[in-house]
C-alpha positions in Angstrom: -13.4 70.1 42.5 -14.0 66.5 43.6 -12.1 64.4 46.2 -10.7 61.1 45.1 -13.7 58.9 44.5 -15.9 61.8 43.6 -18.2 61.9 40.6 -15.9 64.0 38.4 -12.9 61.7 39.0 -14.9 58.5 38.4 -16.4 59.9 35.1 -13.0 60.9 33.8 -11.5 57.6 34.9 -14.3 55.8 33.1 -13.6 57.7 29.8 -9.9 56.9 30.2 -10.3 53.1 30.9 -12.8 52.6 28.1 -10.4 54.3 25.7 -7.4 52.3 26.9 -9.2 49.0 26.5 -9.8 50.0 22.9 -6.1 51.0 22.6 -5.3 47.4 23.5 -7.5 46.0 20.8 -6.3 48.5 18.2 -2.5 48.0 19.0 -2.9 44.3 19.3 -4.2 44.2 15.7 -1.4 46.4 14.4 1.4 44.9 16.4 0.2 41.3 15.7 0.0 42.0 12.0 3.4 43.8 11.9 5.4 41.7 14.3 3.8 38.2 15.1 1.9 37.4 11.9 3.2 34.0 10.7 2.9 35.3 7.1 5.8 37.7 8.0 9.4 37.1 9.3 10.3 39.7 12.0 13.9 40.5 12.3 15.2 42.7 15.2 15.1 45.7 12.9 11.7 44.9 11.7 10.4 44.7 15.3 12.0 48.0 16.2 10.5 49.5 13.1 7.1 48.1 13.9 7.2 49.7 17.4 8.4 53.0 15.7 5.2 52.9 13.5 3.1 52.4 16.6 4.8 55.0 18.8 6.6 57.7 16.8 3.5 59.4 15.3 2.9 61.3 18.5 6.5 62.6 18.4 5.5 64.4 15.2 2.2 65.7 16.5 3.2 66.2 20.2 4.3 69.9 20.0 0.9 70.8 18.3 -1.0 68.7 20.8 0.3 70.6 23.8 -0.4 74.0 22.4 -3.9 73.0 21.4 -4.6 71.4 24.9 -3.7 74.8 26.5 -6.0 76.7 24.1 -9.1 74.5 23.7 -11.5 73.4 26.3 -10.3 69.9 27.2 -13.8 68.3 27.4 -14.6 69.0 23.8 -11.1 68.3 22.4 -10.8 65.0 24.2 -14.3 63.8 23.1 -13.5 64.9 19.5 -10.2 63.1 19.5 -11.9 59.7 20.4 -14.7 60.3 18.0 -12.2 60.8 15.2 -10.3 57.7 16.3 -13.6 55.7 16.2 -14.0 56.7 12.5 -10.3 56.3 11.5 -10.0 52.8 12.9 -12.3 51.5 10.2 -10.0 52.2 7.2 -7.0 51.1 9.3 -8.7 47.8 10.0 -9.6 47.3 6.4 -6.0 47.9 5.4 -4.7 45.4 8.0 -7.2 42.8 6.8 -6.0 43.3 3.2 -2.4 43.1 4.2 -1.8 46.5 2.8 0.6 48.2 5.3 2.1 50.8 3.0 2.1 54.6 3.1 -1.7 54.9 3.5 -1.7 52.5 6.4 1.2 54.5 8.0 -0.7 57.7 7.7 -3.9 56.3 9.2 -1.9 54.8 12.0 -0.2 58.1 12.6 -3.5 59.9 13.0 -5.1 57.2 15.3 -2.1 56.9 17.6 -1.4 60.6 17.5 -4.9 61.2 18.8 -4.3 58.6 21.5 -1.3 60.5 22.9 -3.4 63.7 22.6 -6.1 62.0 24.7 -3.8 60.7 27.4 -1.9 64.0 27.7 -5.3 65.8 28.0 -6.5 63.5 30.6 -3.4 64.0 32.7 -3.7 67.8 32.3 -7.4 67.7 33.3 -6.9 65.6 36.5 -6.2 68.5 38.8 -9.7 69.9 37.9 -11.5 66.8 39.4 -9.1 65.9 42.3 -7.9 68.0 45.2 -4.1 68.7 45.3 -3.4 66.5 48.2 -5.0 63.5 46.4 -3.0 63.8 43.2 -0.5 61.0 44.0 -3.4 58.6 44.8 -5.4 59.7 41.8 -2.5 59.2 39.5 -1.8 55.8 41.0 -5.4 54.8 40.4 -5.8 56.2 36.9 -2.4 55.3 35.4 -2.5 51.8 37.0 -6.1 51.0 36.0 -5.3 52.5 32.5 -2.4 50.1 32.2 -4.5 47.2 33.3 -7.2 48.2 30.9 -4.7 48.3 28.1 -3.4 44.9 29.1 -7.0 43.7 29.3 -7.5 44.8 25.7 -4.3 43.1 24.6 -5.2 39.9 26.6 -8.7 39.6 25.2 -7.4 40.2 21.7 -4.9 37.3 22.3 -7.7 35.1 23.5 -9.9 35.9 20.6 -7.1 35.3 18.1 -6.5 31.8 19.4 -10.2 30.9 19.5 -11.5 28.6 16.8 -13.4 31.5 15.2 -10.5 33.8 14.3 -7.0 33.0 13.0 -3.7 34.7 13.4 -3.6 36.0 9.8 -4.3 39.3 8.2 -8.1 38.9 8.4 -8.0 38.0 12.1 -5.8 41.0 13.0 -8.1 43.2 11.0 -11.2 42.0 12.9 -9.4 42.7 16.2 -8.4 46.1 15.1 -12.0 47.1 14.1 -13.4 46.4 17.6 -11.5 49.4 18.9 -14.0 51.7 17.2 -16.7 50.8 19.7 -14.5 51.6 22.7 -13.4 55.0 21.4 -17.0 55.9 20.6 -18.2 55.0 24.1 -15.4 57.0 25.7 -16.3 60.1 23.6 -20.0 59.8 24.7 -19.0 59.5 28.4 -16.9 62.8 28.1 -19.6 64.7 26.3 -22.3 63.6 28.7 -20.4 63.9 32.0 -18.8 67.3 31.9 -19.7 70.9 31.1 -17.7 72.8 28.7 -15.0 74.4 30.9 -15.1 71.6 33.7 -11.7 70.2 32.7 -9.8 73.4 32.0 -7.9 75.3 30.9 -9.2 78.4 32.8 -10.9 81.1 30.8 -8.0 83.5 31.3 -5.3 81.0 30.2 -2.4 82.2 28.1 -3.5 82.9 24.5 -6.9 81.1 25.2 -8.8 83.3 22.8 -6.2 83.4 19.9 -7.4 81.8 16.6 -6.3 78.1 16.3 -4.3 78.9 13.2 -2.3 81.6 15.0 -1.7 79.2 17.8 -0.4 76.5 15.5 1.9 79.0 13.7 3.5 79.7 17.1 4.0 76.1 18.0 7.7 76.3 18.2 7.5 79.4 20.5 4.9 77.7 22.7 7.0 74.6 23.2 10.1 76.6 24.0 8.0 78.3 26.6 6.9 75.0 28.0 10.4 73.7 28.2 11.6 76.9 29.9 8.7 76.4 32.3 10.2 73.0 33.2 13.7 74.4 33.5 12.3 76.8 36.1 10.8 73.9 38.0 13.6 71.5 38.4 11.6 69.1 40.5 9.4 68.4 37.5 12.2 68.8 34.9 14.6 66.2 36.5 11.8 63.8 37.1 10.9 63.9 33.4 14.5 63.3 32.4 15.0 60.3 34.7 11.8 58.7 33.3 13.2 59.3 29.7 16.5 57.5 30.7 14.5 54.6 32.1 12.5 54.3 28.9 15.6 54.1 26.8 16.9 51.2 28.9 13.4 49.6 28.9 13.4 49.7 25.1 16.6 47.6 25.1 15.1 45.1 27.5 11.8 44.9 25.5 13.5 43.9 22.3 15.7 41.4 24.1 12.7 39.7 25.7 10.7 39.6 22.4 13.7 38.0 20.6 14.4 35.5 23.5 10.8 34.4 23.8 10.3 34.1 20.0 13.6 32.4 19.3 15.8 31.2 22.2 13.3 29.9 24.7 10.7 28.4 22.5 12.6 27.2 19.5 10.4 29.1 17.1 7.1 27.6 18.2 4.4 30.3 17.8 2.1 28.9 20.5 4.8 28.6 23.1 6.1 32.1 22.1 2.7 33.6 22.8 2.3 31.7 26.1 5.7 33.0 27.2 4.8 36.6 26.4 1.5 36.1 28.2 3.4 35.1 31.3 5.5 38.2 31.1 2.4 40.3 30.5 0.8 38.9 33.7 4.0 39.5 35.7 4.1 43.0 34.4 0.4 43.6 35.3 1.2 42.3 38.9 4.1 44.8 39.1 1.8 47.7 37.9 -0.8 46.8 40.6 1.9 46.5 43.3 3.2 50.0 42.4 -0.3 51.4 42.6 -0.8 50.0 46.1 2.5 51.0 47.6 3.5 54.2 45.9 1.0 56.5 47.6 1.8 55.0 51.1 5.6 55.1 50.5 5.6 58.7 49.2 3.8 59.8 52.3 6.9 58.7 54.3 9.8 59.5 51.9 10.1 61.9 49.1 9.1 60.7 45.7 12.6 61.1 44.3 13.8 58.6 46.9 11.3 56.0 45.9 12.1 56.4 42.2 15.8 56.0 43.0 15.3 53.0 45.1 13.0 51.4 42.5 15.4 51.9 39.7 18.2 50.6 41.9 16.2 47.4 42.5 15.8 47.0 38.7 19.6 47.2 38.3 20.0 44.4 40.9 17.3 42.2 39.3 18.6 42.6 35.8 22.2 41.9 36.8 21.3 38.9 38.9 18.7 37.2 36.7 18.8 38.2 33.0 22.3 36.7 32.3 21.0 33.4 33.4 18.6 33.3 30.4 16.0 31.2 32.2 12.5 31.8 30.8 10.8 31.2 34.2 13.1 33.4 36.2 12.4 36.2 33.7 9.3 36.9 35.6 11.4 38.4 38.5 13.0 41.3 36.6 9.8 41.9 34.7 7.9 42.2 38.0 10.5 44.5 39.5 10.8 46.6 36.4 7.1 47.2 36.2 6.9 48.2 39.8 9.6 50.7 39.1 8.2 51.9 35.8 4.7 52.5 37.2 6.0 54.1 40.4 8.1 56.4 38.4 5.1 57.3 36.1 2.9 58.0 39.0 5.4 60.3 40.7 6.4 62.1 37.4 2.8 62.8 36.5 2.1 64.1 40.0 5.2 66.3 39.8 4.2 67.8 36.5 0.7 68.4 37.7 1.8 69.9 41.0 4.7 72.0 39.9 3.5 73.3 36.6 0.9 76.1 36.0 -2.3 75.0 34.4 -1.8 77.2 31.3 1.4 75.2 30.6 0.3 71.7 31.6 -0.8 70.6 28.1 2.5 71.5 26.6 4.5 70.0 29.5 2.6 66.7 29.3 3.1 66.7 25.5 6.9 67.1 26.0 6.8 64.3 28.5 4.9 62.0 26.3 7.2 62.8 23.3 10.3 62.1 25.4 8.6 58.9 26.7 8.2 57.5 23.2 11.3 58.8 21.5 13.6 57.4 24.2 11.9 54.0 24.2 12.1 53.7 20.4 15.7 54.9 20.6 16.4 52.0 23.0 14.7 49.5 20.7 16.9 50.6 17.7 20.1 50.5 19.8 19.1 46.9 20.8 18.2 46.1 17.1 21.7 46.9 15.9 23.7 45.4 18.8 21.8 42.3 20.0 22.2 38.9 18.3 19.1 37.5 16.4 18.1 35.4 19.4 18.5 38.2 21.9 21.0 36.3 24.0 23.7 38.7 25.2 25.0 38.7 28.7 27.1 41.8 27.9 23.9 43.7 27.0 22.2 42.6 30.2 25.1 43.8 32.3 25.3 47.1 30.4 21.6 47.7 31.1 22.0 46.9 34.8 24.8 49.3 35.1 22.8 51.9 33.2 19.9 51.5 35.7 22.3 51.8 38.6 23.9 54.9 37.3 20.4 56.4 36.6 19.3 55.7 40.2 22.5 57.1 41.7 22.6 60.2 39.5 18.9 61.1 40.1 19.2 60.6 43.8 22.2 63.0 43.9 20.5 65.7 41.7 17.1 65.4 43.4 18.5 65.6 46.9 20.4 68.8 45.9 17.3 70.4 44.5 15.3 69.5 47.6 18.0 70.9 49.8 18.0 74.1 47.8 14.3 74.5 48.0 14.4 74.0 51.8 17.1 76.6 52.2 15.2 79.1 50.0 12.0 78.5 52.1 13.9 79.0 55.4 15.4 82.2 54.1 12.0 83.5 53.1 10.6 82.7 56.5 13.4 84.5 58.2 13.1 87.6 56.1 
């Protein structure tokens, strides 16, 4: 077991960051080809569908992922996942370059992105094996924040390359960006194989059903996931934290599509260059919010409970969205984006820590898979709600006010429930001490 900054944590972090830079390259190629390619016309429903292609594959694979993470040694399975992605990226890139984004492309994308969620869930489940318990909040702050920054770095470098004189924003350009991800996945796999022994990242040898054949484990996927959900129900601190993050993601999906429509239609009058510049400004604002959350969340949660910080952060989002978004000013949009990303990253740090701290190791893979599935399903759900309710240019004061009210209700509701759970836990502890 390493303290934060120890060799084990640094090596696991290096594998994660390398992989997430590659994620940025891969998803920039896919998203650009599907959503921002001048050879296509992206309607609100087309954009929502594009995100669904990028994000929903894991929702199909997630239940299997959790069971496997709790039965296989994580070092080997994580390395194998990225090695498989390094290979699968090649046909995906070829299909993007050819403009062939039919069924074969969807299947390959499903495998690549499903493996990505497997990898991130596994890294989160493995983190308590390389960091001491009292350092988990700080470790999550560092790893999730640098992971987001690395992913954004991949997107940013892809954007810069696409606007260079050597590569164009067409099918061939997006295909070339996509193929570079193979290198990052391969490097990440090598780091994992070279840095850890077989059982160093868990699960422990005596874990539940650890020695069952893989086929038998897959047959019992439904039973295993029900057990994971029951495990969360028995641990309301983790369960309610997961639910509040899912609610935030649904509202975030609405805001995401609104911003894409506004910056591609309303604010820039259809100019692709100015559209990309506006989105780059939002990306930088979001990265600043992520970094701020990483810096302040560990310090704040040493003084107040994590649920208090989540509630305050989501309440701040409600105020920022209500005050700024209905003005529909492109420059002012950086304010709610900054506040939203502080809240989103703070919530993710605290939720990941709650799942790691509250849940037994033999269930962590399934629990993180449930969390990741809810994370993506609710986000895509929010995108589709926005797609069928927003006007084509995204300009809707009514929708902005509704989202603000939603964030306010989420903050107040979570504060009420989490406070009650905390009081019940304190009362139970006091009674145990008295008896």
